[in-house]
VODO-768451 format. One line per field, with one value per residue: residue in one letter; z, x, y of N, C-alpha, C, O in turn. Coordinates in pm, 1 decimal. Example, Ala and Ser with C-alpha at 12.3 -4.5 7.8 and 13.67 -1.06 7.14 Angstrom:
2
aa (A, S)
n_pz (780.0, 708.0)
n_px (1319.0, 1285.0)
n_py (-569.0, -225.0)
ca_pz (780.0, 714.0)
ca_px (1230.0, 1367.0)
ca_py (-450.0, -106.0)
c_pz (780.0, 787.0)
c_px (1320.0, 1290.0)
c_py (-330.0, 3.0)
o_pz (846.5, 803.9)
o_px (1423.6, 1340.9)
o_py (-331.9, 113.8)
END
This chain:
125
aa (M, F, G, R, R, S, G, I, N, S, K, Y, D, D, P, S, S, H, D, G, K, Y, P, P, D, W, D, A, R, R, K, A, V, Y, E, R, D, N, Y, T, C, Q, E, C, G, R, R, S, G, P, H, A, G, D, G, G, A, T, L, H, A, H, H, L, I, S, L, R, D, G, G, W, H, H, L, A, N, L, V, T, V, C, Q, Y, C, H, D, G, I, H, G, H, P, T, G, S, Q, Y, D, E, G, E, H, N, A, L, R, V, L, R, V, V, G, R, V, A, L, R, I, L, R, R, V, I, R)
n_pz (-5594.1, -5545.4, -5872.9, -6191.2, -6262.1, -6067.4, -6038.2, -5946.3, -5983.7, -5999.0, -6054.3, -5917.5, -5649.2, -5552.4, -5426.2, -5554.7, -5840.4, -5953.7, -5910.1, -5725.0, -5384.2, -5328.8, -5585.8, -5896.9, -5869.0, -5627.5, -5520.3, -5575.9, -5415.3, -5195.2, -5130.5, -5168.5, -4924.8, -4744.0, -4799.5, -4779.1, -4496.5, -4409.0, -4363.9, -4120.6, -3854.1, -3781.7, -3538.4, -3337.9, -3382.6, -3491.4, -3709.6, -4107.2, -4446.9, -4564.7, -4326.2, -4146.8, -4233.7, -4314.2, -4120.8, -4012.9, -3927.9, -4093.9, -4277.1, -4328.5, -4510.2, -4385.8, -4376.0, -4248.1, -4236.9, -4270.2, -4614.9, -4569.5, -4417.0, -4552.1, -4660.8, -4852.8, -5107.2, -5125.7, -5060.0, -4846.6, -4696.1, -4621.6, -4390.7, -4253.4, -4078.9, -3862.1, -3870.3, -3639.4, -3487.2, -3691.2, -3666.6, -3447.8, -3451.0, -3602.9, -3496.4, -3521.2, -3682.3, -3969.8, -4302.0, -4557.4, -4411.0, -4279.7, -4299.9, -4156.5, -4007.9, -3689.3, -3664.5, -3704.5, -3514.9, -3259.9, -3351.9, -3323.8, -3025.6, -2956.6, -3063.9, -2903.3, -2677.3, -2712.8, -2786.9, -2521.4, -2364.3, -2433.1, -2418.7, -2114.7, -2030.6, -2114.1, -1964.7, -1711.3, -1740.8)
n_px (-9054.0, -9302.4, -9487.0, -9615.2, -9571.4, -9579.0, -9860.5, -10046.1, -10235.1, -10209.7, -10469.5, -10663.4, -10632.5, -10832.6, -11104.4, -11396.9, -11339.2, -11382.8, -11624.6, -11798.1, -11668.1, -11443.9, -11096.5, -10987.3, -10789.2, -10728.2, -10583.5, -10302.5, -10265.2, -10391.0, -10132.8, -9887.5, -9858.6, -9910.7, -9647.8, -9464.3, -9545.5, -9371.1, -9521.3, -9669.4, -9894.5, -9967.3, -10061.0, -10104.2, -9884.6, -9870.6, -9763.3, -9720.6, -9705.3, -9404.9, -9306.7, -9445.8, -9541.3, -9792.3, -9896.3, -9980.4, -10108.4, -10424.9, -10400.6, -10506.7, -10604.0, -10588.0, -10772.0, -10653.9, -10771.3, -11125.8, -11279.1, -11547.7, -11527.3, -11366.0, -11140.8, -10888.8, -10766.0, -10461.9, -10150.4, -10023.8, -10241.1, -10304.5, -10281.8, -10156.8, -10310.3, -10395.4, -10675.0, -10809.4, -10735.0, -10859.2, -11127.1, -11144.4, -11098.0, -11295.6, -11502.9, -11686.6, -11713.9, -11510.8, -11421.0, -11386.4, -11419.8, -11638.0, -11908.9, -11929.7, -12020.5, -11976.8, -11711.7, -11756.8, -11897.8, -11746.3, -11535.5, -11723.2, -11735.8, -11473.3, -11431.9, -11606.7, -11511.1, -11259.8, -11318.7, -11485.9, -11237.9, -11132.4, -11305.6, -11252.7, -11019.5, -11029.2, -11167.1, -11062.2, -10828.0)
n_py (24125.5, 24002.1, 24003.1, 24007.7, 23720.9, 23616.0, 23526.4, 23780.9, 24034.6, 24354.7, 24531.9, 24410.0, 24450.5, 24637.0, 24606.9, 24653.2, 24587.1, 24348.8, 24090.8, 23932.4, 23813.3, 23701.6, 23802.5, 23705.5, 23628.9, 23587.4, 23283.1, 23282.0, 23541.4, 23490.9, 23228.3, 23351.9, 23522.0, 23353.5, 23271.3, 23482.8, 23537.0, 23304.7, 23053.7, 23072.7, 23094.9, 23424.8, 23501.5, 23301.2, 23136.9, 22894.5, 22614.8, 22535.6, 22414.7, 22380.3, 22350.9, 22148.4, 21922.4, 21699.6, 21722.4, 21993.3, 22299.6, 22426.4, 22705.6, 23051.0, 23327.6, 23607.2, 23936.7, 24200.1, 24488.1, 24492.3, 24375.4, 24547.5, 24735.4, 24877.0, 24756.5, 24628.4, 24427.5, 24431.3, 24281.1, 24364.4, 24440.8, 24208.2, 23898.1, 23589.8, 23344.1, 23064.7, 22793.8, 22806.4, 23053.9, 23227.8, 23190.1, 23263.5, 23529.5, 23670.4, 23534.0, 23349.5, 23034.3, 23019.5, 23009.1, 22712.2, 22455.6, 22480.7, 22351.3, 22068.6, 21863.5, 21733.5, 21780.0, 22058.7, 22170.8, 22098.5, 22318.4, 22576.5, 22503.8, 22605.4, 22859.9, 22983.0, 22982.3, 23077.3, 23364.5, 23425.9, 23457.4, 23587.1, 23840.8, 23821.0, 23868.5, 24137.9, 24266.2, 24160.8, 24382.1)
ca_pz (-5505.4, -5604.1, -5970.6, -6306.7, -6286.9, -5950.0, -6083.8, -5894.3, -6086.7, -5890.5, -6086.5, -5865.8, -5508.2, -5516.1, -5438.8, -5679.9, -5976.4, -5991.9, -5916.7, -5550.0, -5251.9, -5354.8, -5705.9, -5932.6, -5853.1, -5494.1, -5474.0, -5611.1, -5337.9, -5050.6, -5127.4, -5159.0, -4796.4, -4659.6, -4790.6, -4715.4, -4351.6, -4354.0, -4347.1, -3997.2, -3777.6, -3697.7, -3429.4, -3203.7, -3418.4, -3531.8, -3885.3, -4197.1, -4529.0, -4582.7, -4196.4, -4081.3, -4324.3, -4299.2, -3992.8, -4032.2, -3952.1, -4191.9, -4325.9, -4380.3, -4529.3, -4348.4, -4396.6, -4137.9, -4246.5, -4377.8, -4705.4, -4556.9, -4348.8, -4701.2, -4717.9, -5012.1, -5129.1, -5108.7, -4955.0, -4698.5, -4594.8, -4552.7, -4307.8, -4245.9, -3936.0, -3886.3, -3907.8, -3477.6, -3495.4, -3800.8, -3635.6, -3282.3, -3512.3, -3639.8, -3370.4, -3563.5, -3785.9, -4120.7, -4425.3, -4621.3, -4331.3, -4206.6, -4270.6, -4176.6, -3901.5, -3559.6, -3628.9, -3725.8, -3355.4, -3191.4, -3366.3, -3289.4, -2897.1, -2940.3, -3117.4, -2821.6, -2597.1, -2698.4, -2758.8, -2363.7, -2303.7, -2467.0, -2326.5, -1981.5, -2052.7, -2112.6, -1809.3, -1606.8, -1734.0)
ca_px (-9098.7, -9461.0, -9474.8, -9654.0, -9491.2, -9665.6, -10026.4, -10133.0, -10307.2, -10290.9, -10572.1, -10742.9, -10671.1, -10987.6, -11273.3, -11485.7, -11282.8, -11457.9, -11751.9, -11767.4, -11592.2, -11203.9, -11050.7, -10988.4, -10611.9, -10707.6, -10543.2, -10205.3, -10280.6, -10260.9, -10019.8, -9795.4, -9880.1, -9846.1, -9472.5, -9446.8, -9520.9, -9318.0, -9660.2, -9688.6, -9978.1, -9887.4, -10178.7, -10044.4, -9757.2, -9906.3, -9671.7, -9813.0, -9688.8, -9272.5, -9223.3, -9512.8, -9582.1, -9901.0, -9978.0, -9971.3, -10224.0, -10484.5, -10421.2, -10584.3, -10522.0, -10719.5, -10761.0, -10641.8, -10884.3, -11197.0, -11375.1, -11662.4, -11460.0, -11288.3, -10972.7, -10840.8, -10681.0, -10338.4, -10109.8, -10032.2, -10417.0, -10353.4, -10235.7, -10127.6, -10379.1, -10429.9, -10826.4, -10847.4, -10750.4, -10933.6, -11223.4, -11150.8, -11095.4, -11440.3, -11656.1, -11765.2, -11692.3, -11454.6, -11369.4, -11464.4, -11497.3, -11782.5, -12044.7, -11837.8, -12115.5, -11917.0, -11580.7, -11798.5, -11950.1, -11583.4, -11502.5, -11799.6, -11719.8, -11335.2, -11457.1, -11656.9, -11381.2, -11169.0, -11434.5, -11495.1, -11147.7, -11081.4, -11377.3, -11192.8, -10881.2, -11071.0, -11293.5, -10923.7, -10740.4)
ca_py (23982.1, 23957.2, 24056.6, 23902.4, 23588.1, 23547.3, 23509.8, 23856.2, 24135.2, 24460.5, 24566.8, 24341.4, 24486.8, 24722.4, 24497.8, 24722.0, 24569.5, 24248.1, 23993.0, 23836.9, 23835.2, 23727.3, 23824.9, 23611.1, 23589.7, 23497.1, 23171.2, 23335.8, 23650.5, 23345.9, 23145.6, 23474.5, 23576.6, 23257.1, 23224.9, 23576.2, 23456.6, 23181.7, 22956.5, 23066.5, 23184.0, 23567.6, 23522.7, 23189.8, 23085.8, 22751.9, 22658.2, 22463.9, 22426.4, 22292.7, 22295.5, 22101.6, 21845.6, 21682.8, 21782.7, 22146.3, 22356.1, 22507.1, 22839.5, 23111.8, 23498.5, 23730.0, 24055.8, 24316.5, 24566.0, 24374.3, 24464.0, 24622.0, 24870.2, 24971.6, 24736.0, 24603.0, 24315.7, 24431.7, 24222.5, 24456.1, 24428.9, 24018.6, 23849.9, 23435.2, 23318.8, 22959.4, 22815.9, 22817.2, 23152.2, 23301.6, 23163.5, 23372.9, 23676.7, 23661.8, 23549.9, 23213.4, 22940.2, 23037.6, 22885.8, 22609.4, 22322.2, 22536.4, 22312.2, 21983.3, 21788.0, 21707.5, 21846.7, 22194.6, 22166.2, 22125.6, 22433.7, 22654.0, 22561.6, 22649.8, 22948.8, 23063.7, 22998.2, 23209.9, 23491.8, 23441.8, 23457.9, 23758.4, 23937.2, 23816.6, 23947.1, 24301.6, 24305.0, 24169.4, 24502.8)
c_pz (-5555.4, -5735.0, -6093.9, -6279.6, -6151.6, -5935.8, -6052.8, -5948.4, -5976.0, -5898.5, -5987.0, -5698.0, -5466.1, -5526.5, -5548.4, -5805.5, -6019.5, -5920.5, -5783.3, -5479.8, -5289.4, -5518.1, -5758.2, -5922.0, -5685.7, -5453.2, -5470.0, -5458.0, -5218.4, -5069.5, -5089.1, -5031.1, -4694.2, -4654.1, -4745.7, -4541.6, -4293.0, -4311.6, -4170.7, -3936.8, -3750.5, -3588.4, -3280.0, -3221.5, -3487.1, -3677.8, -3943.3, -4279.0, -4483.9, -4411.8, -4126.3, -4109.4, -4341.0, -4222.2, -3958.2, -4004.6, -4088.4, -4200.0, -4356.1, -4427.0, -4491.3, -4391.6, -4281.4, -4126.6, -4307.5, -4452.7, -4694.1, -4471.1, -4448.1, -4666.8, -4814.1, -5000.7, -5154.9, -5032.8, -4843.2, -4618.9, -4545.9, -4460.6, -4268.8, -4100.3, -4001.8, -3848.9, -3761.9, -3468.5, -3588.1, -3728.9, -3505.5, -3319.6, -3527.2, -3564.9, -3424.3, -3683.6, -3886.5, -4268.4, -4476.4, -4550.9, -4270.0, -4145.6, -4290.4, -4036.2, -3764.5, -3528.7, -3663.3, -3542.3, -3289.3, -3188.4, -3302.4, -3113.3, -2847.8, -2970.4, -2985.9, -2702.3, -2570.3, -2689.6, -2605.8, -2312.7, -2330.3, -2414.0, -2166.6, -1954.3, -2063.8, -1990.7, -1746.2, -1612.6, -1700.7)
c_px (-9229.8, -9506.8, -9606.3, -9641.6, -9551.2, -9798.4, -10101.2, -10107.1, -10302.6, -10383.2, -10677.6, -10726.9, -10764.7, -11065.3, -11370.1, -11439.7, -11311.2, -11556.1, -11683.5, -11652.9, -11461.3, -11218.8, -11065.5, -10826.1, -10628.7, -10598.4, -10376.7, -10195.0, -10218.9, -10177.5, -9893.3, -9786.6, -9865.0, -9667.3, -9420.4, -9383.1, -9453.0, -9413.5, -9632.2, -9791.7, -9941.6, -10019.2, -10073.0, -9933.0, -9748.6, -9854.4, -9774.6, -9705.3, -9511.8, -9256.9, -9331.0, -9559.8, -9763.5, -9988.2, -10025.7, -10113.0, -10265.1, -10488.7, -10526.0, -10535.0, -10647.6, -10689.6, -10766.5, -10765.9, -10980.8, -11253.0, -11484.3, -11617.3, -11330.6, -11149.2, -10979.6, -10759.3, -10547.1, -10314.0, -10068.0, -10112.3, -10423.7, -10251.6, -10218.5, -10227.6, -10413.1, -10595.1, -10868.9, -10834.7, -10852.9, -11069.8, -11294.5, -11169.4, -11211.5, -11545.3, -11703.0, -11656.4, -11608.2, -11436.7, -11415.5, -11523.7, -11588.5, -11912.2, -12002.7, -11905.9, -12041.5, -11792.0, -11636.7, -11853.4, -11826.6, -11557.3, -11552.7, -11739.3, -11560.7, -11347.6, -11507.8, -11589.6, -11318.7, -11194.1, -11425.7, -11379.7, -11082.3, -11143.3, -11308.0, -11116.8, -10904.3, -11104.9, -11129.9, -10876.8, -10815.4)
c_py (23949.1, 24068.1, 23948.0, 23742.4, 23570.3, 23512.4, 23631.8, 24008.4, 24259.6, 24497.6, 24489.4, 24369.9, 24577.0, 24546.5, 24494.8, 24684.8, 24471.7, 24193.9, 23937.9, 23908.4, 23827.4, 23758.9, 23667.2, 23527.3, 23548.8, 23388.1, 23219.4, 23423.9, 23526.1, 23267.9, 23248.4, 23539.8, 23491.4, 23235.6, 23334.3, 23535.5, 23357.3, 23041.1, 22913.3, 23153.5, 23313.3, 23571.5, 23432.9, 23118.5, 22952.9, 22785.3, 22520.3, 22472.5, 22350.1, 22282.3, 22217.8, 21961.7, 21805.2, 21751.4, 21913.8, 22172.7, 22446.3, 22620.0, 22926.9, 23275.1, 23543.3, 23879.8, 24159.9, 24419.5, 24512.6, 24483.7, 24550.2, 24733.5, 24924.4, 24895.1, 24668.2, 24491.1, 24286.8, 24325.2, 24282.4, 24464.9, 24268.1, 23972.7, 23717.0, 23436.8, 23136.5, 22946.2, 22864.9, 22971.8, 23300.3, 23246.6, 23283.1, 23489.6, 23727.1, 23635.2, 23446.2, 23164.7, 23017.8, 22921.0, 22763.9, 22453.3, 22363.9, 22443.6, 22137.4, 21870.1, 21837.4, 21786.1, 22040.7, 22244.7, 22191.3, 22246.3, 22548.1, 22668.2, 22600.4, 22787.5, 23050.1, 23035.9, 23052.1, 23320.5, 23520.2, 23484.3, 23582.7, 23869.6, 23903.1, 23894.5, 24139.4, 24328.2, 24295.4, 24317.4, 24592.9)
o_pz (-5614.9, -5715.3, -6065.0, -6287.3, -6143.1, -5829.6, -6102.8, -5954.1, -5880.4, -5792.5, -5996.5, -5622.3, -5345.6, -5591.8, -5613.4, -5898.3, -6138.1, -5835.8, -5751.3, -5501.3, -5286.4, -5575.7, -5710.3, -5954.5, -5629.7, -5353.9, -5364.1, -5378.1, -5176.2, -4958.3, -4996.0, -5024.4, -4582.5, -4563.4, -4668.3, -4488.5, -4175.7, -4241.2, -4113.1, -3958.5, -3665.3, -3573.4, -3182.5, -3134.4, -3532.3, -3746.9, -3885.6, -4232.1, -4385.1, -4374.2, -4006.7, -4021.9, -4379.1, -4236.3, -3872.0, -4037.9, -4162.9, -4135.4, -4406.3, -4376.4, -4535.0, -4437.0, -4230.4, -4029.4, -4418.2, -4423.9, -4787.7, -4464.3, -4418.7, -4645.7, -4865.9, -4901.2, -5191.2, -4958.1, -4735.6, -4499.1, -4469.5, -4464.6, -4211.6, -4021.0, -4114.6, -3807.3, -3753.6, -3437.3, -3555.7, -3787.8, -3480.3, -3254.9, -3466.8, -3562.4, -3362.7, -3745.3, -3885.0, -4300.3, -4409.6, -4590.5, -4189.8, -4041.4, -4394.6, -3974.4, -3730.3, -3422.5, -3644.6, -3482.7, -3261.1, -3082.8, -3236.4, -3062.8, -2730.5, -2903.1, -2967.2, -2607.8, -2458.2, -2614.6, -2563.8, -2211.6, -2267.1, -2371.7, -2093.4, -1869.8, -2033.9, -1923.6, -1730.2, -1508.1, -1686.3)
o_px (-9240.9, -9548.9, -9661.3, -9738.1, -9574.9, -9845.7, -10213.6, -10003.9, -10380.0, -10441.1, -10792.4, -10805.9, -10780.0, -11071.1, -11415.0, -11493.6, -11280.5, -11588.6, -11567.5, -11581.4, -11378.7, -11326.9, -11115.2, -10779.0, -10541.3, -10528.9, -10318.2, -10115.1, -10110.0, -10141.6, -9815.8, -9697.3, -9822.4, -9590.7, -9326.0, -9273.6, -9457.5, -9375.2, -9599.4, -9787.9, -9852.8, -10066.0, -10009.9, -9877.1, -9644.3, -9868.1, -9853.2, -9603.6, -9500.4, -9183.7, -9302.0, -9610.9, -9844.3, -10095.5, -10112.1, -10210.1, -10190.7, -10578.9, -10630.3, -10436.6, -10761.9, -10581.9, -10872.3, -10840.8, -10947.9, -11275.4, -11519.9, -11692.8, -11231.8, -11049.6, -11089.0, -10692.9, -10502.0, -10395.0, -10089.3, -10096.6, -10504.1, -10137.5, -10326.9, -10214.5, -10439.1, -10655.2, -10953.6, -10941.3, -10891.5, -11149.6, -11399.2, -11240.3, -11239.4, -11654.0, -11807.2, -11565.7, -11659.5, -11442.2, -11506.3, -11608.9, -11639.1, -11977.7, -12026.9, -11823.8, -12042.5, -11761.9, -11557.5, -11831.6, -11799.6, -11547.6, -11479.3, -11706.1, -11529.5, -11271.3, -11464.2, -11643.5, -11288.7, -11133.0, -11368.3, -11391.1, -11004.5, -11086.1, -11328.2, -11127.8, -10828.0, -11060.1, -11068.9, -10880.4, -10772.0)
o_py (23841.8, 24182.1, 23841.7, 23666.4, 23449.8, 23471.8, 23636.5, 24075.4, 24262.4, 24521.3, 24532.7, 24313.4, 24596.9, 24442.4, 24400.4, 24745.1, 24460.1, 24277.2, 23911.8, 24006.3, 23918.6, 23745.6, 23565.3, 23418.3, 23482.6, 23409.8, 23196.5, 23375.1, 23487.2, 23229.3, 23226.6, 23624.3, 23520.5, 23203.2, 23318.5, 23517.0, 23320.3, 22947.7, 22809.5, 23274.7, 23309.5, 23684.4, 23473.8, 23051.8, 22905.6, 22886.3, 22445.1, 22523.5, 22277.6, 22190.7, 22219.1, 21891.7, 21890.0, 21810.1, 21930.3, 22104.7, 22510.0, 22673.4, 22884.9, 23329.0, 23530.2, 23918.6, 24196.9, 24429.4, 24469.7, 24601.3, 24621.8, 24830.5, 24991.7, 24964.3, 24645.7, 24462.1, 24178.1, 24270.3, 24226.5, 24488.4, 24214.7, 24018.9, 23705.3, 23530.0, 23094.7, 23045.2, 22953.9, 23024.9, 23412.6, 23319.5, 23342.7, 23566.6, 23830.7, 23692.9, 23424.2, 23220.6, 23129.7, 22802.3, 22714.3, 22373.8, 22285.3, 22442.2, 22076.4, 21802.2, 21955.6, 21840.7, 22133.1, 22350.1, 22308.0, 22308.8, 22621.7, 22775.4, 22620.9, 22856.9, 23163.7, 23093.4, 23093.2, 23396.7, 23620.8, 23553.5, 23654.1, 23970.1, 23999.9, 23983.4, 24231.4, 24421.2, 24401.2, 24382.3, 24707.2)
END
């Protein structure tokens, strides 16, 4: 399914095989994950890509096991999540829109709200 023609080079699965946080073929990996997950956030179900047109959710490829905890860039360790779910998973704003003024303030409030809800859910259980 994802071979040489997709632009993904398996030697970059290992984060120590390249400089920087993301491998040179990151864009191809990200797009392959979106396609595999049908352009749908695996947390909340928001859709993007060919399903949602211009009004679709901003998608991110998220590492299930973080690089800090020994995770790799292998497609099996990546999942599609929307911007808001990704912020909630990490507990802080993520992505390239991080520094966009007022929009950033709204995102921070949403993240704080999601984190608070997660904590409440755990306490209630």
